[in-house]
C-alpha positions in Angstrom: 54.9 8.5 235.8 57.8 9.1 233.3 60.4 11.5 234.7 61.8 13.8 232.0 64.9 14.4 234.1 66.1 11.1 232.6 66.5 12.9 229.3 68.8 15.7 230.6 72.1 13.8 229.9 70.8 12.6 226.5 69.2 15.5 224.6 70.7 18.8 223.4 70.1 21.5 226.1 67.6 23.5 224.0 65.5 20.4 223.3 65.6 19.2 226.8 64.7 22.6 228.3 61.7 23.0 226.1 60.5 19.5 226.9 61.1 19.9 230.6 59.6 23.4 230.9 56.6 23.1 228.6 55.4 19.5 228.0 53.4 17.0 230.1 55.6 13.9 230.4 52.6 11.6 230.3 51.5 12.9 226.9 55.0 12.7 225.3 55.4 9.6 223.1 58.5 10.3 221.0 61.1 12.9 220.0 62.5 12.9 216.5 65.8 14.6 215.8 67.0 15.1 212.2 70.2 16.9 211.2 69.6 20.5 210.3 65.9 20.0 210.4 63.0 20.9 212.8 62.6 18.8 215.9 59.3 16.9 215.8 57.5 15.3 218.8 54.6 12.9 219.1 52.6 14.6 221.8 49.1 13.7 223.0 48.7 11.4 219.9 49.6 14.2 217.4 52.8 14.8 215.5 53.9 18.4 216.0 57.0 20.6 216.1 58.9 21.5 219.2 59.5 25.2 219.8 61.3 27.1 222.6 57.9 27.6 224.2 56.2 24.3 223.6 54.7 22.7 220.5 53.3 24.0 217.3 51.7 22.7 214.1 54.0 25.1 212.2 57.7 24.6 211.8 58.3 28.3 211.5 59.7 28.7 215.0 60.7 25.0 215.6 64.0 24.1 217.3 66.5 22.4 215.1 69.6 20.3 215.8 72.9 19.8 214.1 74.7 16.6 212.9 77.0 17.1 215.9 74.1 17.2 218.2 72.8 13.9 216.8 76.2 12.3 217.2 76.4 13.5 220.8 73.0 11.9 221.6 74.2 8.6 220.2 77.4 8.8 222.2 75.4 9.6 225.4 72.9 6.8 224.7 75.8 4.3 224.3 77.4 5.5 227.6 80.3 7.0 225.7 81.2 3.6 224.2 79.6 3.5 220.7 81.7 0.4 219.8 80.2 -1.5 222.7 76.7 -0.8 221.3 77.7 -1.5 217.7 75.6 -4.6 217.3 72.5 -2.8 218.6 73.2 0.2 216.3 73.5 -2.1 213.3 70.0 -3.4 214.1 68.8 0.2 214.1 68.3 1.1 217.8 69.8 1.5 221.2 67.7 0.4 224.2 68.6 2.5 227.3 68.5 1.0 230.8 65.2 2.6 231.7 63.2 1.4 228.7 63.8 4.3 226.5 64.6 3.3 222.9 66.6 5.3 220.5 66.1 4.5 216.8 69.2 5.3 214.7 69.5 6.2 211.0 72.8 6.9 209.2 75.3 5.7 206.7 75.7 1.9 206.7 79.2 0.6 206.3 79.5 -2.8 204.6 82.3 -5.2 203.6 81.5 -8.0 201.2 77.8 -7.6 201.9 78.2 -7.8 205.7 77.2 -4.7 207.7 80.1 -3.6 209.8 78.7 -0.4 211.5 76.7 2.7 211.0 78.3 6.2 210.8 77.3 9.8 210.0 74.1 9.5 212.0 71.4 11.6 210.4 68.1 10.9 212.2 67.1 9.7 215.7 63.8 8.7 217.2 63.5 8.6 220.9 60.6 6.4 222.0 59.2 7.2 225.5 57.8 4.2 227.5 54.5 4.5 229.3 52.6 2.4 231.8 48.8 2.5 231.6 47.4 0.0 234.1 44.0 -1.4 233.1 44.3 -0.6 229.4 43.8 -4.3 228.6 40.9 -4.9 231.0 38.2 -4.7 228.3 39.7 -7.8 226.5 41.2 -9.8 229.4 38.2 -12.2 229.7 38.3 -12.8 226.0 42.0 -13.4 226.1 41.8 -16.0 228.8 38.8 -17.6 227.1 40.8 -18.0 224.0 43.7 -19.7 225.7 45.9 -16.6 225.7 46.8 -17.1 222.0 46.4 -13.6 220.8 48.1 -11.0 218.5 47.9 -7.3 219.2 48.0 -5.3 215.9 48.2 -1.5 215.4 50.1 1.2 213.5 53.5 2.2 215.0 53.2 4.1 218.3 49.6 3.2 219.0 50.1 1.3 222.2 51.0 -2.3 221.3 53.8 -2.6 223.9 51.8 -0.8 226.5 48.9 -3.3 225.9 51.3 -6.3 226.1 52.7 -5.0 229.4 49.3 -4.7 231.0 48.2 -8.1 229.6 51.3 -9.8 231.2 50.6 -8.0 234.5 46.9 -9.0 234.7 47.6 -12.6 233.6 50.3 -13.0 236.3 47.9 -11.7 239.0 45.0 -14.1 238.3 43.9 -16.3 241.1 45.1 -19.4 239.1 47.8 -17.6 237.2 49.6 -19.3 234.4 53.4 -19.1 234.3 54.1 -16.0 232.2 57.5 -15.4 230.5 58.3 -12.2 228.8 60.7 -12.5 225.9 61.7 -8.9 225.9 64.0 -8.6 222.8 64.3 -4.8 222.8 63.8 -4.3 226.5 60.7 -2.3 226.1 58.0 -4.4 227.8 59.5 -4.8 231.3 62.1 -2.1 230.9 64.4 -4.1 233.1 67.7 -2.8 234.5 70.1 -4.7 236.7 67.6 -7.6 236.8 64.8 -5.4 238.2 61.8 -4.4 236.0 61.3 -0.7 235.5 57.6 -1.4 234.6 55.0 -3.5 236.5 54.6 -6.7 234.5 53.1 -8.6 237.4 54.3 -10.5 240.5 54.6 -13.8 238.8 56.2 -12.9 235.4 59.7 -14.0 234.4 61.7 -11.8 232.0 64.4 -12.6 229.4 65.8 -9.3 228.2 67.9 -8.4 225.1 67.9 -11.9 223.6 66.7 -12.9 220.2 63.3 -14.6 220.1 64.8 -17.9 219.1 67.2 -18.0 222.1 64.6 -16.7 224.5 62.0 -19.2 223.5 64.5 -22.1 223.5 65.7 -21.2 227.0 62.1 -20.7 228.2 60.9 -24.1 227.0 64.0 -25.9 228.4 64.2 -24.3 231.8 61.3 -22.0 232.9 58.2 -24.1 231.9 56.1 -21.2 230.8 52.4 -21.6 230.0 52.3 -18.2 228.2 55.1 -16.3 226.4 54.6 -12.6 225.8 56.8 -11.1 223.2 57.1 -8.1 220.9 57.0 -7.4 217.2 56.5 -10.4 214.9 58.0 -9.6 211.6 59.0 -12.4 209.2 59.2 -16.1 208.4 61.9 -16.7 211.0 59.6 -15.4 213.8 56.7 -17.6 212.4 58.9 -20.7 212.7 59.6 -19.8 216.4 55.9 -19.3 217.1 55.1 -22.7 215.5 57.6 -24.4 217.7 56.2 -22.8 220.9 52.6 -23.6 220.0 53.7 -27.1 219.1 55.1 -27.4 222.6 51.8 -26.5 224.1 52.8 -22.9 225.0 50.4 -20.0 224.3 51.9 -16.9 222.7 50.8 -13.3 223.1 52.6 -11.0 220.6 52.3 -7.9 218.5 52.5 -6.9 214.9 52.4 -3.7 212.8 49.5 -2.8 210.5 47.0 -0.1 210.1 43.8 -2.2 209.7 42.6 -5.8 209.3 42.5 -5.4 205.5 46.1 -4.1 205.4 47.2 -6.8 207.8 45.7 -9.6 205.6 48.1 -8.4 202.8 51.1 -9.2 204.9 52.7 -12.6 204.2 52.9 -13.4 207.9 49.1 -13.1 208.3 48.5 -16.0 205.9 51.1 -18.1 207.7 49.5 -17.3 211.1 46.1 -18.4 209.9 47.4 -21.4 208.1 49.1 -22.8 211.2 46.4 -21.7 213.7 48.9 -19.7 215.8 46.4 -17.3 217.3 42.8 -17.5 218.4 42.2 -13.8 218.5 43.5 -10.8 216.7 43.0 -7.4 218.4 43.3 -4.3 216.2 44.0 -1.1 218.0 43.0 2.4 217.0 45.6 5.2 217.1 44.1 6.8 220.2 43.8 5.4 223.7 40.3 5.5 225.1 37.0 3.7 225.2 37.4 2.6 221.5 41.1 1.7 221.7 40.3 -1.9 220.7 38.7 -1.0 217.3 38.2 -4.5 216.0 38.5 -8.1 217.0 39.0 -11.0 214.6 38.9 -14.8 215.1 41.6 -17.3 214.2 40.7 -17.0 210.5 40.8 -13.2 210.6 37.1 -12.9 210.3 35.5 -10.0 212.2 33.8 -11.0 215.5 33.5 -7.6 217.1 33.8 -3.9 216.2 34.3 -1.4 219.0 
């Protein structure tokens, strides 16, 4: 269970006190801070405003934060050494040691087209990690039957990472378990700190944290002999090339991607590339709500529907 005390040194006191006193930590998914604007939270799968007494659908009594509050959160998240986290901030986020991820928006500073840093932070999004053991049970047999070459697709915040984590855990605990390696680029799947995972990803899973996909996949193939690589968000052509190399080496890949539906996903350029190269045998599309119908639709390697939940 997530302990909100972790947030005490990070959040402005008024925000922390409201969260700690009024909210159920297991239902809290994200906290959004915007300079001089109402504080928003994703709570129990709904976007609402944070008030002194809890949450509300109206912003009339919502708490707000200043630009200085936002800067202080970034400083705290970077352990009072923003410079040391500059590369992460340029990429748009800071991953904390316990799996929390802080998305960062602000003014980008460039020189000759090269991004040097981000200053004058204006918006933050604190993502809260959760562990829901068994959430992938309904598709595990299908995953194994399809050689563990699957893509989990959903809108942002609908449980892709939580699903990936449970798939890795269940795969690594099979009687004849494959070698599972987690390429945890943003540190959100295993939530490792000091070499120890903060989340249960199984007793026979290996984890590479904080590396680019290309480096993690190369190291994995050369030294760890994985049968399956579990990784997070697939975005562009560069990621597709990495997946092709892994599949060509005989390694199954389980990954995730953003999209709101199969129809919308088919419009993404990466979808056509995935189908063209036969990278995945199954595409699982998640609904926004966890529950019996969380896996809303299943498609085959050609993105044709095979099941609707």
